[in-house]
PDB file with one MODEL, atoms N, CA, C and O in Angstrom:
MODEL        1
ATOM      1  N   UNK A   1       7.399   2.095 -30.967  1.00  0.00           N
ATOM      2  CA  UNK A   1       6.857   1.873 -29.797  1.00  0.00           C
ATOM      3  C   UNK A   1       6.926   2.557 -28.756  1.00  0.00           C
ATOM      4  O   UNK A   1       7.974   2.426 -28.123  1.00  0.00           O
ATOM      5  N   UNK A   2       6.007   3.395 -28.269  1.00  0.00           N
ATOM      6  CA  UNK A   2       6.368   4.457 -27.506  1.00  0.00           C
ATOM      7  C   UNK A   2       6.292   3.729 -25.677  1.00  0.00           C
ATOM      8  O   UNK A   2       5.402   2.994 -25.250  1.00  0.00           O
ATOM      9  N   UNK A   3       7.060   4.046 -25.190  1.00  0.00           N
ATOM     10  CA  UNK A   3       6.960   3.562 -23.531  1.00  0.00           C
ATOM     11  C   UNK A   3       6.277   4.371 -22.360  1.00  0.00           C
ATOM     12  O   UNK A   3       6.088   5.576 -22.527  1.00  0.00           O
ATOM     13  N   UNK A   4       5.988   3.903 -21.458  1.00  0.00           N
ATOM     14  CA  UNK A   4       5.163   4.988 -20.776  1.00  0.00           C
ATOM     15  C   UNK A   4       6.025   4.529 -19.332  1.00  0.00           C
ATOM     16  O   UNK A   4       6.238   3.392 -18.910  1.00  0.00           O
ATOM     17  N   UNK A   5       6.424   5.844 -18.760  1.00  0.00           N
ATOM     18  CA  UNK A   5       6.867   5.643 -17.546  1.00  0.00           C
ATOM     19  C   UNK A   5       6.079   5.462 -16.382  1.00  0.00           C
ATOM     20  O   UNK A   5       5.037   6.117 -16.384  1.00  0.00           O
ATOM     21  N   UNK A   6       6.281   4.789 -15.439  1.00  0.00           N
ATOM     22  CA  UNK A   6       5.078   4.188 -14.069  1.00  0.00           C
ATOM     23  C   UNK A   6       6.280   4.730 -12.806  1.00  0.00           C
ATOM     24  O   UNK A   6       7.410   4.241 -12.788  1.00  0.00           O
ATOM     25  N   UNK A   7       5.863   5.720 -11.864  1.00  0.00           N
ATOM     26  CA  UNK A   7       6.056   5.864 -10.723  1.00  0.00           C
ATOM     27  C   UNK A   7       4.979   5.750  -9.671  1.00  0.00           C
ATOM     28  O   UNK A   7       3.955   6.431  -9.612  1.00  0.00           O
ATOM     29  N   UNK A   8       5.359   4.792  -8.850  1.00  0.00           N
ATOM     30  CA  UNK A   8       4.612   4.398  -7.288  1.00  0.00           C
ATOM     31  C   UNK A   8       5.244   4.802  -6.625  1.00  0.00           C
ATOM     32  O   UNK A   8       6.457   4.594  -6.657  1.00  0.00           O
ATOM     33  N   UNK A   9       4.749   5.425  -5.898  1.00  0.00           N
ATOM     34  CA  UNK A   9       4.680   6.157  -4.311  1.00  0.00           C
ATOM     35  C   UNK A   9       3.420   5.526  -3.327  1.00  0.00           C
ATOM     36  O   UNK A   9       2.193   5.578  -3.249  1.00  0.00           O
ATOM     37  N   UNK A  10       4.432   4.978  -2.724  1.00  0.00           N
ATOM     38  CA  UNK A  10       3.479   4.511  -1.477  1.00  0.00           C
ATOM     39  C   UNK A  10       4.076   4.779  -0.122  1.00  0.00           C
ATOM     40  O   UNK A  10       5.289   4.974  -0.052  1.00  0.00           O
ATOM     41  N   UNK A  11       3.342   4.807   0.942  1.00  0.00           N
ATOM     42  CA  UNK A  11       3.469   5.216   1.892  1.00  0.00           C
ATOM     43  C   UNK A  11       3.303   4.134   3.087  1.00  0.00           C
ATOM     44  O   UNK A  11       2.312   3.409   2.997  1.00  0.00           O
ATOM     45  N   UNK A  12       3.963   3.988   3.938  1.00  0.00           N
ATOM     46  CA  UNK A  12       3.582   2.405   4.771  1.00  0.00           C
ATOM     47  C   UNK A  12       3.469   3.069   6.318  1.00  0.00           C
ATOM     48  O   UNK A  12       4.281   3.633   7.052  1.00  0.00           O
ATOM     49  N   UNK A  13       2.079   2.720   6.431  1.00  0.00           N
ATOM     50  CA  UNK A  13       1.727   2.976   7.893  1.00  0.00           C
ATOM     51  C   UNK A  13       0.930   4.233   7.809  1.00  0.00           C
ATOM     52  O   UNK A  13       0.682   4.883   8.824  1.00  0.00           O
ATOM     53  N   UNK A  14       0.506   4.605   6.571  1.00  0.00           N
ATOM     54  CA  UNK A  14       0.170   6.329   6.613  1.00  0.00           C
ATOM     55  C   UNK A  14      -1.490   5.967   6.006  1.00  0.00           C
ATOM     56  O   UNK A  14      -1.749   4.989   5.305  1.00  0.00           O
ATOM     57  N   UNK A  15      -2.316   6.817   6.380  1.00  0.00           N
ATOM     58  CA  UNK A  15      -3.956   6.786   6.178  1.00  0.00           C
ATOM     59  C   UNK A  15      -3.679   7.263   5.177  1.00  0.00           C
ATOM     60  O   UNK A  15      -2.882   8.168   4.932  1.00  0.00           O
ATOM     61  N   UNK A  16      -4.535   6.489   4.313  1.00  0.00           N
ATOM     62  CA  UNK A  16      -4.829   7.114   2.440  1.00  0.00           C
ATOM     63  C   UNK A  16      -5.770   8.009   2.229  1.00  0.00           C
ATOM     64  O   UNK A  16      -5.689   8.810   1.297  1.00  0.00           O
ATOM     65  N   UNK A  17      -7.027   7.972   3.281  1.00  0.00           N
ATOM     66  CA  UNK A  17      -7.999   9.305   3.684  1.00  0.00           C
ATOM     67  C   UNK A  17      -7.046  10.447   3.954  1.00  0.00           C
ATOM     68  O   UNK A  17      -7.004  11.462   3.260  1.00  0.00           O
ATOM     69  N   UNK A  18      -6.531  10.290   4.665  1.00  0.00           N
ATOM     70  CA  UNK A  18      -5.980  11.854   5.264  1.00  0.00           C
ATOM     71  C   UNK A  18      -5.266  12.233   4.135  1.00  0.00           C
ATOM     72  O   UNK A  18      -5.628  13.261   3.563  1.00  0.00           O
ATOM     73  N   UNK A  19      -4.473  11.702   3.771  1.00  0.00           N
ATOM     74  CA  UNK A  19      -3.327  11.829   2.741  1.00  0.00           C
ATOM     75  C   UNK A  19      -4.086  12.762   1.506  1.00  0.00           C
ATOM     76  O   UNK A  19      -3.976  13.952   1.210  1.00  0.00           O
ATOM     77  N   UNK A  20      -5.048  11.453   0.836  1.00  0.00           N
ATOM     78  CA  UNK A  20      -6.040  11.824  -0.078  1.00  0.00           C
ATOM     79  C   UNK A  20      -6.693  13.390   0.341  1.00  0.00           C
ATOM     80  O   UNK A  20      -6.638  14.305  -0.480  1.00  0.00           O
ATOM     81  N   UNK A  21      -7.103  13.516   1.244  1.00  0.00           N
ATOM     82  CA  UNK A  21      -7.762  14.966   1.822  1.00  0.00           C
ATOM     83  C   UNK A  21      -6.727  15.863   1.783  1.00  0.00           C
ATOM     84  O   UNK A  21      -6.724  16.676   0.859  1.00  0.00           O
ATOM     85  N   UNK A  22      -5.702  15.886   2.733  1.00  0.00           N
ATOM     86  CA  UNK A  22      -4.762  17.193   2.404  1.00  0.00           C
ATOM     87  C   UNK A  22      -4.081  17.394   0.838  1.00  0.00           C
ATOM     88  O   UNK A  22      -3.633  18.389   0.270  1.00  0.00           O
ATOM     89  N   UNK A  23      -4.206  16.149   0.477  1.00  0.00           N
ATOM     90  CA  UNK A  23      -3.717  16.793  -1.076  1.00  0.00           C
ATOM     91  C   UNK A  23      -4.652  17.578  -1.772  1.00  0.00           C
ATOM     92  O   UNK A  23      -4.355  18.548  -2.468  1.00  0.00           O
ATOM     93  N   UNK A  24      -6.137  17.016  -1.516  1.00  0.00           N
ATOM     94  CA  UNK A  24      -7.366  18.217  -2.236  1.00  0.00           C
ATOM     95  C   UNK A  24      -7.436  19.498  -1.350  1.00  0.00           C
ATOM     96  O   UNK A  24      -8.171  20.411  -1.726  1.00  0.00           O
ATOM     97  N   UNK A  25      -6.648  19.640  -0.082  1.00  0.00           N
ATOM     98  CA  UNK A  25      -6.722  20.769   0.712  1.00  0.00           C
ATOM     99  C   UNK A  25      -5.723  21.798   0.045  1.00  0.00           C
ATOM    100  O   UNK A  25      -5.901  22.998   0.255  1.00  0.00           O
ATOM    101  N   UNK A  26      -4.781  21.411  -0.673  1.00  0.00           N
ATOM    102  CA  UNK A  26      -3.687  21.781  -0.907  1.00  0.00           C
ATOM    103  C   UNK A  26      -2.548  21.988   0.061  1.00  0.00           C
ATOM    104  O   UNK A  26      -1.748  22.922   0.007  1.00  0.00           O
ATOM    105  N   UNK A  27      -2.563  20.905   1.051  1.00  0.00           N
ATOM    106  CA  UNK A  27      -1.475  20.822   1.773  1.00  0.00           C
ATOM    107  C   UNK A  27      -0.595  20.061   1.349  1.00  0.00           C
ATOM    108  O   UNK A  27       0.445  20.396   1.915  1.00  0.00           O
ATOM    109  N   UNK A  28      -0.405  19.210   0.663  1.00  0.00           N
ATOM    110  CA  UNK A  28       0.224  18.297  -0.197  1.00  0.00           C
ATOM    111  C   UNK A  28       0.519  18.470  -1.670  1.00  0.00           C
ATOM    112  O   UNK A  28       0.455  17.620  -2.557  1.00  0.00           O
ATOM    113  N   UNK A  29       0.945  20.094  -1.769  1.00  0.00           N
ATOM    114  CA  UNK A  29       1.169  19.933  -3.682  1.00  0.00           C
ATOM    115  C   UNK A  29       1.769  19.384  -4.688  1.00  0.00           C
ATOM    116  O   UNK A  29       1.443  19.333  -5.874  1.00  0.00           O
ATOM    117  N   UNK A  30       2.967  18.842  -3.952  1.00  0.00           N
ATOM    118  CA  UNK A  30       3.695  17.695  -5.277  1.00  0.00           C
ATOM    119  C   UNK A  30       3.081  16.626  -5.265  1.00  0.00           C
ATOM    120  O   UNK A  30       2.997  16.133  -6.390  1.00  0.00           O
ATOM    121  N   UNK A  31       2.483  15.893  -4.254  1.00  0.00           N
ATOM    122  CA  UNK A  31       2.062  14.844  -4.512  1.00  0.00           C
ATOM    123  C   UNK A  31       0.213  15.248  -4.958  1.00  0.00           C
ATOM    124  O   UNK A  31      -0.286  14.141  -5.162  1.00  0.00           O
ATOM    125  N   UNK A  32      -0.540  15.995  -5.099  1.00  0.00           N
ATOM    126  CA  UNK A  32      -1.396  16.222  -5.435  1.00  0.00           C
ATOM    127  C   UNK A  32      -1.111  16.767  -7.248  1.00  0.00           C
ATOM    128  O   UNK A  32      -1.943  16.565  -8.132  1.00  0.00           O
ATOM    129  N   UNK A  33       0.099  17.396  -7.448  1.00  0.00           N
ATOM    130  CA  UNK A  33       0.454  17.449  -9.054  1.00  0.00           C
ATOM    131  C   UNK A  33       0.351  16.104  -9.144  1.00  0.00           C
ATOM    132  O   UNK A  33      -0.653  15.688  -9.720  1.00  0.00           O
ATOM    133  N   UNK A  34       1.266  15.169  -8.650  1.00  0.00           N
ATOM    134  CA  UNK A  34       1.626  13.944  -9.651  1.00  0.00           C
ATOM    135  C   UNK A  34       0.400  13.077  -9.844  1.00  0.00           C
ATOM    136  O   UNK A  34       0.170  12.411 -10.853  1.00  0.00           O
ATOM    137  N   UNK A  35      -0.613  13.187  -8.408  1.00  0.00           N
ATOM    138  CA  UNK A  35      -2.003  12.684  -8.611  1.00  0.00           C
ATOM    139  C   UNK A  35      -2.745  13.441 -10.047  1.00  0.00           C
ATOM    140  O   UNK A  35      -3.182  12.830 -11.023  1.00  0.00           O
ATOM    141  N   UNK A  36      -2.738  14.286  -9.930  1.00  0.00           N
ATOM    142  CA  UNK A  36      -3.695  15.221 -11.056  1.00  0.00           C
ATOM    143  C   UNK A  36      -2.962  14.812 -12.602  1.00  0.00           C
ATOM    144  O   UNK A  36      -3.600  14.882 -13.653  1.00  0.00           O
ATOM    145  N   UNK A  37      -1.898  14.491 -12.547  1.00  0.00           N
ATOM    146  CA  UNK A  37      -1.084  13.856 -14.000  1.00  0.00           C
ATOM    147  C   UNK A  37      -1.214  12.435 -14.222  1.00  0.00           C
ATOM    148  O   UNK A  37      -0.758  11.946 -15.255  1.00  0.00           O
ATOM    149  N   UNK A  38      -1.926  11.560 -13.152  1.00  0.00           N
ATOM    150  CA  UNK A  38      -1.657  10.380 -12.812  1.00  0.00           C
ATOM    151  C   UNK A  38      -3.305  10.049 -12.235  1.00  0.00           C
ATOM    152  O   UNK A  38      -4.411  10.545 -12.450  1.00  0.00           O
ATOM    153  N   UNK A  39      -2.759   8.908 -11.377  1.00  0.00           N
ATOM    154  CA  UNK A  39      -3.880   8.736 -10.180  1.00  0.00           C
ATOM    155  C   UNK A  39      -3.151   8.635  -8.931  1.00  0.00           C
ATOM    156  O   UNK A  39      -1.948   8.704  -8.680  1.00  0.00           O
ATOM    157  N   UNK A  40      -4.597   8.381  -7.916  1.00  0.00           N
ATOM    158  CA  UNK A  40      -3.940   8.273  -6.634  1.00  0.00           C
ATOM    159  C   UNK A  40      -4.955   7.015  -6.020  1.00  0.00           C
ATOM    160  O   UNK A  40      -6.084   6.943  -6.506  1.00  0.00           O
ATOM    161  N   UNK A  41      -4.669   6.304  -5.257  1.00  0.00           N
ATOM    162  CA  UNK A  41      -5.860   5.299  -5.077  1.00  0.00           C
ATOM    163  C   UNK A  41      -4.717   4.781  -3.377  1.00  0.00           C
ATOM    164  O   UNK A  41      -3.504   4.716  -3.180  1.00  0.00           O
ATOM    165  N   UNK A  42      -6.124   4.489  -2.387  1.00  0.00           N
ATOM    166  CA  UNK A  42      -5.274   3.460  -0.989  1.00  0.00           C
ATOM    167  C   UNK A  42      -4.570   2.144  -1.462  1.00  0.00           C
ATOM    168  O   UNK A  42      -4.571   1.801  -2.644  1.00  0.00           O
ATOM    169  N   UNK A  43      -4.112   1.599  -0.699  1.00  0.00           N
ATOM    170  CA  UNK A  43      -3.594   0.465  -0.936  1.00  0.00           C
ATOM    171  C   UNK A  43      -4.652  -0.024   0.124  1.00  0.00           C
ATOM    172  O   UNK A  43      -4.661   0.652   1.153  1.00  0.00           O
ATOM    173  N   UNK A  44      -5.508  -1.028   0.070  1.00  0.00           N
ATOM    174  CA  UNK A  44      -6.045  -2.218   1.031  1.00  0.00           C
ATOM    175  C   UNK A  44      -5.487  -3.542   1.158  1.00  0.00           C
ATOM    176  O   UNK A  44      -5.200  -4.288   0.221  1.00  0.00           O
ATOM    177  N   UNK A  45      -5.351  -3.787   2.444  1.00  0.00           N
ATOM    178  CA  UNK A  45      -4.758  -5.171   2.508  1.00  0.00           C
ATOM    179  C   UNK A  45      -5.815  -6.482   2.537  1.00  0.00           C
ATOM    180  O   UNK A  45      -6.976  -6.518   2.945  1.00  0.00           O
ATOM    181  N   UNK A  46      -4.974  -7.558   1.946  1.00  0.00           N
ATOM    182  CA  UNK A  46      -6.043  -8.532   1.747  1.00  0.00           C
ATOM    183  C   UNK A  46      -7.283  -9.183   3.171  1.00  0.00           C
ATOM    184  O   UNK A  46      -8.433  -9.623   3.161  1.00  0.00           O
ATOM    185  N   UNK A  47      -6.087  -8.875   4.401  1.00  0.00           N
ATOM    186  CA  UNK A  47      -6.843  -9.306   5.367  1.00  0.00           C
ATOM    187  C   UNK A  47      -6.776  -8.005   6.778  1.00  0.00           C
ATOM    188  O   UNK A  47      -5.999  -7.051   6.771  1.00  0.00           O
ATOM    189  N   UNK A  48      -7.675  -8.270   7.759  1.00  0.00           N
ATOM    190  CA  UNK A  48      -7.511  -6.917   8.744  1.00  0.00           C
ATOM    191  C   UNK A  48      -6.259  -7.178   9.635  1.00  0.00           C
ATOM    192  O   UNK A  48      -5.453  -6.325  10.007  1.00  0.00           O
ATOM    193  N   UNK A  49      -6.242  -8.781   9.965  1.00  0.00           N
ATOM    194  CA  UNK A  49      -5.002  -9.243  10.829  1.00  0.00           C
ATOM    195  C   UNK A  49      -3.712  -9.202  10.136  1.00  0.00           C
ATOM    196  O   UNK A  49      -2.682  -9.226  10.811  1.00  0.00           O
ATOM    197  N   UNK A  50      -3.655  -9.135   8.711  1.00  0.00           N
ATOM    198  CA  UNK A  50      -2.245  -9.309   7.980  1.00  0.00           C
ATOM    199  C   UNK A  50      -1.699  -8.097   6.727  1.00  0.00           C
ATOM    200  O   UNK A  50      -1.364  -8.210   5.548  1.00  0.00           O
ATOM    201  N   UNK A  51      -1.849  -6.622   7.937  1.00  0.00           N
ATOM    202  CA  UNK A  51      -1.711  -5.953   6.692  1.00  0.00           C
ATOM    203  C   UNK A  51       0.049  -5.920   6.070  1.00  0.00           C
ATOM    204  O   UNK A  51       0.443  -5.425   5.014  1.00  0.00           O
ATOM    205  N   UNK A  52       0.558  -6.362   6.740  1.00  0.00           N
ATOM    206  CA  UNK A  52       2.000  -6.492   6.139  1.00  0.00           C
ATOM    207  C   UNK A  52       1.981  -6.980   4.344  1.00  0.00           C
ATOM    208  O   UNK A  52       2.719  -6.469   3.502  1.00  0.00           O
ATOM    209  N   UNK A  53       1.108  -7.903   4.107  1.00  0.00           N
ATOM    210  CA  UNK A  53       1.084  -8.711   3.238  1.00  0.00           C
ATOM    211  C   UNK A  53       1.033  -7.773   1.753  1.00  0.00           C
ATOM    212  O   UNK A  53       1.350  -8.020   0.589  1.00  0.00           O
ATOM    213  N   UNK A  54       0.495  -6.649   2.420  1.00  0.00           N
ATOM    214  CA  UNK A  54       0.208  -5.593   0.908  1.00  0.00           C
ATOM    215  C   UNK A  54       1.525  -5.259   0.332  1.00  0.00           C
ATOM    216  O   UNK A  54       1.763  -4.927  -0.829  1.00  0.00           O
ATOM    217  N   UNK A  55       2.074  -5.352   0.993  1.00  0.00           N
ATOM    218  CA  UNK A  55       3.215  -4.928   0.272  1.00  0.00           C
ATOM    219  C   UNK A  55       3.965  -6.282  -0.608  1.00  0.00           C
ATOM    220  O   UNK A  55       4.141  -6.018  -1.797  1.00  0.00           O
ATOM    221  N   UNK A  56       4.238  -7.119  -0.346  1.00  0.00           N
ATOM    222  CA  UNK A  56       4.495  -8.691  -1.266  1.00  0.00           C
ATOM    223  C   UNK A  56       3.566  -8.682  -2.438  1.00  0.00           C
ATOM    224  O   UNK A  56       3.906  -8.877  -3.605  1.00  0.00           O
ATOM    225  N   UNK A  57       2.251  -8.413  -1.967  1.00  0.00           N
ATOM    226  CA  UNK A  57       0.975  -8.577  -3.415  1.00  0.00           C
ATOM    227  C   UNK A  57       1.302  -7.223  -4.219  1.00  0.00           C
ATOM    228  O   UNK A  57       1.330  -7.407  -5.436  1.00  0.00           O
ATOM    229  N   UNK A  58       1.467  -6.363  -3.950  1.00  0.00           N
ATOM    230  CA  UNK A  58       1.850  -5.309  -4.807  1.00  0.00           C
ATOM    231  C   UNK A  58       2.845  -5.537  -5.896  1.00  0.00           C
ATOM    232  O   UNK A  58       2.763  -5.332  -7.107  1.00  0.00           O
ATOM    233  N   UNK A  59       3.634  -5.928  -5.288  1.00  0.00           N
ATOM    234  CA  UNK A  59       5.119  -6.222  -5.795  1.00  0.00           C
ATOM    235  C   UNK A  59       5.183  -7.623  -6.406  1.00  0.00           C
ATOM    236  O   UNK A  59       5.961  -8.089  -7.237  1.00  0.00           O
ATOM    237  N   UNK A  60       4.469  -7.994  -5.961  1.00  0.00           N
ATOM    238  CA  UNK A  60       4.459  -9.803  -6.822  1.00  0.00           C
ATOM    239  C   UNK A  60       3.436  -9.722  -7.874  1.00  0.00           C
ATOM    240  O   UNK A  60       3.786  -9.972  -9.027  1.00  0.00           O
ATOM    241  N   UNK A  61       2.077  -9.367  -7.598  1.00  0.00           N
ATOM    242  CA  UNK A  61       0.909  -9.014  -8.221  1.00  0.00           C
ATOM    243  C   UNK A  61       0.289 -10.454  -7.954  1.00  0.00           C
ATOM    244  O   UNK A  61      -0.150 -11.059  -8.932  1.00  0.00           O
ATOM    245  N   UNK A  62       0.226 -11.010  -6.769  1.00  0.00           N
ATOM    246  CA  UNK A  62      -0.193 -12.011  -6.332  1.00  0.00           C
ATOM    247  C   UNK A  62      -0.578 -12.196  -4.798  1.00  0.00           C
ATOM    248  O   UNK A  62      -0.012 -11.453  -3.996  1.00  0.00           O
ATOM    249  N   UNK A  63      -1.379 -13.009  -4.389  1.00  0.00           N
ATOM    250  CA  UNK A  63      -1.925 -12.964  -3.100  1.00  0.00           C
ATOM    251  C   UNK A  63      -1.057 -13.319  -2.013  1.00  0.00           C
ATOM    252  O   UNK A  63       0.140 -13.504  -2.231  1.00  0.00           O
ATOM    253  N   UNK A  64      -1.549 -13.433  -0.858  1.00  0.00           N
ATOM    254  CA  UNK A  64      -0.726 -13.763   0.322  1.00  0.00           C
ATOM    255  C   UNK A  64      -0.562 -15.516   0.439  1.00  0.00           C
ATOM    256  O   UNK A  64       0.302 -16.134   1.061  1.00  0.00           O
ATOM    257  N   UNK A  65      -1.765 -16.093  -0.426  1.00  0.00           N
ATOM    258  CA  UNK A  65      -1.759 -17.520  -0.400  1.00  0.00           C
ATOM    259  C   UNK A  65      -0.956 -17.958  -1.546  1.00  0.00           C
ATOM    260  O   UNK A  65      -0.659 -19.153  -1.555  1.00  0.00           O
ATOM    261  N   UNK A  66      -0.551 -17.237  -2.501  1.00  0.00           N
ATOM    262  CA  UNK A  66       0.353 -17.365  -3.551  1.00  0.00           C
ATOM    263  C   UNK A  66       1.847 -17.412  -3.157  1.00  0.00           C
ATOM    264  O   UNK A  66       2.517 -18.419  -3.384  1.00  0.00           O
ATOM    265  N   UNK A  67       2.393 -16.245  -2.528  1.00  0.00           N
ATOM    266  CA  UNK A  67       3.455 -15.633  -2.569  1.00  0.00           C
ATOM    267  C   UNK A  67       4.186 -16.482  -0.974  1.00  0.00           C
ATOM    268  O   UNK A  67       5.332 -16.931  -0.935  1.00  0.00           O
ATOM    269  N   UNK A  68       3.332 -16.521   0.039  1.00  0.00           N
ATOM    270  CA  UNK A  68       3.427 -17.312   1.256  1.00  0.00           C
ATOM    271  C   UNK A  68       3.652 -16.168   2.042  1.00  0.00           C
ATOM    272  O   UNK A  68       3.960 -16.631   3.140  1.00  0.00           O
ATOM    273  N   UNK A  69       3.676 -15.005   2.111  1.00  0.00           N
ATOM    274  CA  UNK A  69       4.150 -13.358   3.196  1.00  0.00           C
ATOM    275  C   UNK A  69       2.643 -13.026   3.401  1.00  0.00           C
ATOM    276  O   UNK A  69       1.791 -12.687   2.580  1.00  0.00           O
ATOM    277  N   UNK A  70       2.571 -13.226   4.744  1.00  0.00           N
ATOM    278  CA  UNK A  70       1.285 -12.923   5.809  1.00  0.00           C
ATOM    279  C   UNK A  70       1.634 -12.019   6.793  1.00  0.00           C
ATOM    280  O   UNK A  70       0.901 -11.156   7.276  1.00  0.00           O
ATOM    281  N   UNK A  71       2.702 -12.237   7.050  1.00  0.00           N
ATOM    282  CA  UNK A  71       3.246 -10.977   8.391  1.00  0.00           C
ATOM    283  C   UNK A  71       4.513 -11.392   8.451  1.00  0.00           C
ATOM    284  O   UNK A  71       5.007 -12.405   7.955  1.00  0.00           O
ATOM    285  N   UNK A  72       5.090 -10.413   9.192  1.00  0.00           N
ATOM    286  CA  UNK A  72       6.653 -10.288   9.642  1.00  0.00           C
ATOM    287  C   UNK A  72       7.026 -10.912  11.230  1.00  0.00           C
ATOM    288  O   UNK A  72       8.114 -11.387  11.555  1.00  0.00           O
ATOM    289  N   UNK A  73       6.051 -10.797  11.935  1.00  0.00           N
ATOM    290  CA  UNK A  73       5.793 -11.616  13.230  1.00  0.00           C
ATOM    291  C   UNK A  73       5.371 -13.247  13.218  1.00  0.00           C
ATOM    292  O   UNK A  73       4.454 -13.743  12.563  1.00  0.00           O
ATOM    293  N   UNK A  74       6.167 -13.841  13.999  1.00  0.00           N
ATOM    294  CA  UNK A  74       5.908 -15.481  13.922  1.00  0.00           C
ATOM    295  C   UNK A  74       5.542 -15.321  15.441  1.00  0.00           C
ATOM    296  O   UNK A  74       6.243 -14.828  16.325  1.00  0.00           O
ATOM    297  N   UNK A  75       4.303 -15.843  15.536  1.00  0.00           N
ATOM    298  CA  UNK A  75       3.450 -16.162  16.680  1.00  0.00           C
ATOM    299  C   UNK A  75       3.164 -17.325  17.011  1.00  0.00           C
ATOM    300  O   UNK A  75       2.356 -18.062  16.447  1.00  0.00           O
ATOM    301  N   UNK A  76       3.968 -17.613  18.169  1.00  0.00           N
ATOM    302  CA  UNK A  76       3.826 -19.134  18.498  1.00  0.00           C
ATOM    303  C   UNK A  76       2.586 -19.457  18.594  1.00  0.00           C
ATOM    304  O   UNK A  76       1.750 -18.650  18.999  1.00  0.00           O
ATOM    305  N   UNK A  77       2.192 -21.093  18.116  1.00  0.00           N
ATOM    306  CA  UNK A  77       1.107 -21.218  17.887  1.00  0.00           C
ATOM    307  C   UNK A  77      -0.065 -21.623  19.602  1.00  0.00           C
ATOM    308  O   UNK A  77       0.324 -22.218  20.607  1.00  0.00           O
ATOM    309  N   UNK A  78      -1.037 -21.217  19.424  1.00  0.00           N
ATOM    310  CA  UNK A  78      -2.037 -21.405  20.179  1.00  0.00           C
ATOM    311  C   UNK A  78      -1.762 -20.087  21.470  1.00  0.00           C
ATOM    312  O   UNK A  78      -2.099 -20.160  22.651  1.00  0.00           O
ATOM    313  N   UNK A  79      -1.204 -19.177  20.924  1.00  0.00           N
ATOM    314  CA  UNK A  79      -1.409 -17.981  21.319  1.00  0.00           C
ATOM    315  C   UNK A  79      -0.831 -16.769  20.619  1.00  0.00           C
ATOM    316  O   UNK A  79      -0.018 -16.931  19.710  1.00  0.00           O
ATOM    317  N   UNK A  80      -1.219 -15.554  21.005  1.00  0.00           N
ATOM    318  CA  UNK A  80      -1.044 -13.999  20.577  1.00  0.00           C
ATOM    319  C   UNK A  80       0.463 -13.546  20.939  1.00  0.00           C
ATOM    320  O   UNK A  80       0.915 -12.401  20.914  1.00  0.00           O
ATOM    321  N   UNK A  81       0.904 -14.350  21.170  1.00  0.00           N
ATOM    322  CA  UNK A  81       2.465 -14.060  21.647  1.00  0.00           C
ATOM    323  C   UNK A  81       3.604 -14.226  20.738  1.00  0.00           C
ATOM    324  O   UNK A  81       3.732 -15.299  20.149  1.00  0.00           O
ATOM    325  N   UNK A  82       4.596 -13.102  20.532  1.00  0.00           N
ATOM    326  CA  UNK A  82       5.530 -13.417  19.504  1.00  0.00           C
ATOM    327  C   UNK A  82       6.205 -14.381  20.122  1.00  0.00           C
ATOM    328  O   UNK A  82       7.140 -14.944  19.552  1.00  0.00           O
TER     329      UNK A  82
ENDMDL
END
């Protein structure tokens, strides 16, 4: 049985559409080369107001409701302040 290697490259707070466009334009040749030999897709958040949960979901393969990580911020109940 042969083993396949997996390389995951993630950019926190990067605009995926911009990065993919720059790869197509030749402005990011190392990343474009990796994508040509594999695939490149943007990471989408589970919810508009909790993008921080995306990394925990990616790593665990489960939803925020399962892993319990929604945000790194702790907001006081009844307010929008930390």
